[in-house]
VMD Tcl script that draws the C-alpha trace (Angstrom):
set ca {
  {34.26 -0.75 20.07}
  {32.50 -1.83 16.97}
  {29.49 0.11 16.00}
  {26.23 -1.84 16.18}
  {25.10 -3.33 12.89}
  {22.42 -1.35 11.12}
  {19.02 -2.91 11.11}
  {18.00 -4.36 7.68}
  {15.23 -2.54 5.72}
  {11.74 -3.65 6.18}
  {11.70 -4.91 2.54}
  {14.49 -5.43 0.16}
  {14.32 -6.43 -3.50}
  {17.58 -8.11 -4.66}
  {18.38 -8.52 -8.40}
  {14.69 -9.09 -9.19}
  {13.87 -10.01 -12.75}
  {10.58 -10.94 -14.34}
  {10.08 -12.34 -17.81}
  {6.83 -13.35 -19.65}
  {8.03 -15.67 -22.30}
  {10.95 -13.94 -24.13}
  {9.86 -10.46 -23.00}
  {11.75 -9.03 -19.88}
  {9.51 -6.77 -17.88}
  {12.01 -6.32 -14.95}
  {15.77 -6.70 -15.30}
  {17.95 -6.95 -12.22}
  {15.99 -4.55 -10.05}
  {17.35 -3.85 -6.53}
  {16.17 -1.35 -3.93}
  {15.23 -1.05 -0.23}
  {12.07 0.05 1.63}
  {13.12 1.28 5.00}
  {10.62 1.76 7.93}
  {9.23 5.24 8.31}
  {10.32 6.47 4.84}
  {8.58 7.06 1.59}
  {10.30 5.31 -1.40}
  {8.91 6.60 -4.73}
  {9.03 4.45 -7.80}
  {9.03 6.70 -10.83}
  {8.79 5.80 -14.50}
  {6.74 6.26 -17.58}
  {4.14 3.85 -18.84}
  {5.85 0.55 -19.67}
  {8.80 1.15 -17.30}
  {7.94 -2.00 -15.23}
  {6.25 -0.31 -12.27}
  {3.04 -2.41 -12.45}
  {5.12 -5.63 -12.76}
  {7.20 -4.73 -9.83}
  {4.09 -4.02 -7.71}
  {2.71 -7.48 -8.50}
  {6.08 -9.13 -7.55}
  {6.20 -7.17 -4.26}
  {2.51 -7.97 -3.44}
  {2.62 -11.73 -4.24}
  {0.60 -11.69 -7.40}
  {3.49 -13.77 -8.88}
  {7.04 -14.64 -7.81}
  {10.08 -13.14 -9.57}
  {11.70 -15.13 -12.33}
  {15.07 -14.42 -10.69}
  {16.22 -12.63 -7.61}
  {14.60 -12.50 -4.19}
  {12.66 -10.52 -1.61}
  {13.77 -10.10 1.96}
  {11.60 -8.97 4.80}
  {13.46 -7.85 7.93}
  {16.54 -9.45 6.35}
  {14.95 -12.85 5.78}
  {14.13 -14.27 2.40}
  {10.31 -14.54 1.75}
  {8.38 -16.07 -1.01}
  {4.67 -15.24 -1.46}
  {2.19 -17.53 -3.13}
  {-0.61 -14.93 -3.28}
  {-1.48 -11.34 -2.16}
  {-3.05 -12.83 0.93}
  {0.23 -14.42 1.88}
  {1.99 -11.05 1.35}
  {-0.62 -9.33 3.54}
  {-0.05 -11.92 6.22}
  {3.58 -10.73 6.26}
  {2.57 -7.19 6.46}
  {2.82 -6.04 2.82}
  {-0.45 -4.39 1.68}
  {-1.15 -2.83 -1.72}
  {-3.75 -0.18 -2.53}
  {-4.42 -0.22 -6.27}
  {-6.01 2.62 -8.27}
  {-9.54 1.05 -8.09}
  {-9.14 1.00 -4.24}
  {-11.35 -2.17 -4.05}
  {-14.33 -0.27 -2.71}
  {-18.02 -0.84 -3.28}
  {-19.50 2.56 -4.01}
  {-23.09 1.75 -2.79}
  {-22.05 0.30 0.51}
  {-21.46 2.49 3.58}
  {-18.07 3.64 4.94}
  {-17.80 1.02 7.72}
  {-18.79 -1.95 5.47}
  {-16.18 -0.96 2.95}
  {-13.71 -0.57 5.80}
  {-13.95 -4.29 6.52}
  {-15.29 -6.05 3.40}
  {-15.41 -9.66 4.71}
  {-13.55 -9.14 7.99}
  {-16.39 -7.55 9.86}
  {-16.30 -7.87 13.62}
  {-18.80 -10.37 15.06}
  {-20.11 -11.27 18.47}
  {-21.73 -14.34 19.95}
  {-21.21 -17.99 19.05}
  {-22.90 -20.55 16.96}
  {-26.49 -19.75 15.84}
  {-26.34 -16.58 17.81}
  {-23.21 -15.21 16.03}
  {-23.88 -11.93 14.22}
  {-22.21 -8.80 13.03}
  {-21.04 -6.37 15.74}
  {-22.27 -3.36 13.95}
  {-21.58 -0.87 16.75}
  {-17.95 -1.96 17.05}
  {-17.54 -1.98 13.22}
  {-18.87 1.58 12.93}
  {-16.84 2.88 15.86}
  {-13.59 1.27 14.58}
  {-13.97 2.70 11.10}
  {-14.54 6.22 12.30}
  {-11.75 6.08 14.87}
  {-9.21 4.76 12.33}
  {-10.16 7.40 9.76}
  {-10.01 10.14 12.38}
  {-6.48 9.03 13.32}
  {-5.56 9.66 9.69}
  {-7.05 13.12 9.83}
  {-10.30 12.24 8.06}
  {-13.11 13.00 10.48}
  {-16.39 11.49 9.30}
  {-19.58 11.40 11.30}
  {-21.76 8.98 9.45}
  {-20.43 5.38 9.19}
  {-23.31 4.45 6.98}
  {-22.55 7.16 4.42}
  {-22.26 5.53 0.92}
  {-18.63 5.61 -0.33}
  {-20.01 6.95 -3.71}
  {-20.77 10.23 -1.97}
  {-17.20 10.72 -0.66}
  {-14.34 12.67 -2.22}
  {-11.49 10.87 -3.92}
  {-9.24 11.71 -1.05}
  {-11.64 10.33 1.50}
  {-11.87 7.04 -0.53}
  {-8.14 6.73 -0.52}
  {-8.19 7.21 3.25}
  {-10.64 4.31 3.61}
  {-8.46 2.02 1.56}
  {-5.31 3.11 3.43}
  {-6.84 2.87 6.83}
  {-8.17 -0.66 6.05}
  {-4.69 -1.76 5.00}
  {-3.23 -0.43 8.24}
  {-5.90 -2.11 10.41}
  {-4.98 -5.35 8.75}
  {-1.36 -5.03 9.86}
  {0.41 -3.33 7.02}
  {4.03 -2.57 7.71}
  {4.86 -1.95 4.04}
  {2.14 0.00 2.22}
  {2.35 0.05 -1.57}
  {0.26 2.81 -3.15}
  {-0.39 2.66 -6.95}
  {-0.72 6.14 -8.41}
  {-2.79 7.28 -5.48}
  {-3.48 10.79 -6.81}
  {-4.48 9.79 -10.37}
  {-7.54 11.70 -11.62}
  {-7.74 13.78 -8.40}
  {-7.94 17.54 -8.29}
  {-5.25 19.68 -6.59}
  {-7.04 19.84 -3.22}
  {-7.63 16.07 -3.07}
  {-4.00 15.43 -4.21}
  {-2.81 17.43 -1.27}
  {-5.13 15.45 1.06}
  {-3.69 12.15 -0.17}
  {-0.10 13.30 0.14}
  {-0.80 14.43 3.72}
  {-2.14 10.94 4.33}
  {1.12 9.50 3.06}
  {3.11 11.67 5.55}
  {0.86 10.56 8.36}
  {1.37 6.88 7.55}
  {5.14 7.16 7.33}
  {5.17 8.92 10.71}
  {3.71 5.72 12.13}
  {6.90 3.86 11.03}
  {5.30 2.24 8.00}
  {7.51 1.83 4.96}
  {5.68 3.45 2.07}
  {6.15 2.57 -1.62}
  {4.51 5.21 -3.75}
  {4.23 4.53 -7.49}
  {4.00 7.58 -9.65}
  {5.00 8.99 -13.09}
  {4.92 12.56 -11.69}
  {8.25 13.97 -10.44}
  {6.45 16.85 -8.75}
  {4.55 14.36 -6.53}
  {7.84 12.66 -5.62}
  {9.31 16.03 -4.72}
  {6.50 16.57 -2.26}
  {6.79 13.34 -0.16}
  {9.76 11.18 -1.29}
  {12.61 10.31 1.10}
  {14.12 8.02 -1.53}
  {13.59 7.71 -5.33}
  {13.90 4.67 -7.63}
  {13.64 5.49 -11.32}
  {12.66 2.65 -13.68}
  {13.18 2.65 -17.42}
  {12.36 -0.35 -19.57}
  {12.40 -2.57 -16.58}
  {15.75 -1.48 -15.15}
  {16.71 0.91 -12.40}
  {18.45 3.83 -13.99}
  {18.69 6.20 -11.01}
}
mol new
graphics top color blue
foreach p $ca { graphics top sphere $p radius 0.5 }
foreach p [lrange $ca 0 end-1] q [lrange $ca 1 end] { graphics top cylinder $p $q radius 0.2 }
display resetview
């Protein structure tokens, strides 16, 4: 009997190139993002990591090459379109508003509502409960959903951004230098979050310039240098 065909990876980049004028930022980049694994993209500044993130997340299409999701070619016109296909990106700034509370940052424009017409209003109780439950599922127990994000640790802020992406349906989660500027304890918290997310079957793409960080969580590594995959 023939063995069953292996399932395609969640996301595949095939021969992706990106040029801005005459300057090549990516040159024939190919790699896979399987479900339930952490794929680390490593490289120094200028290696092409930021450009690759923007191609994967729909900021702009590749000049050449293609992206496949579940084995089918996809083209994204915007980050919103990529998110609608289950590809979410958490950038270093986390897109959080420091003076707003935890639950409001958790939704940011997608708050649950109740009622219809003129009686339509925010469902504050459901929003608070959802935020705390999702964070608790990631191992971040908070008790006050109104606590300003500015008062949280760096690891807790990362957890809010990651939990928000998961709630919005992320199947591929791209994390851009998630431990930058964090102390040792908070770096450990974030890397544990990454392990928790992959255990849910999410394909994680973790961008870093730190080989030690890749050693801690990577199942697969892709090393970029001057826009090319060198390892």
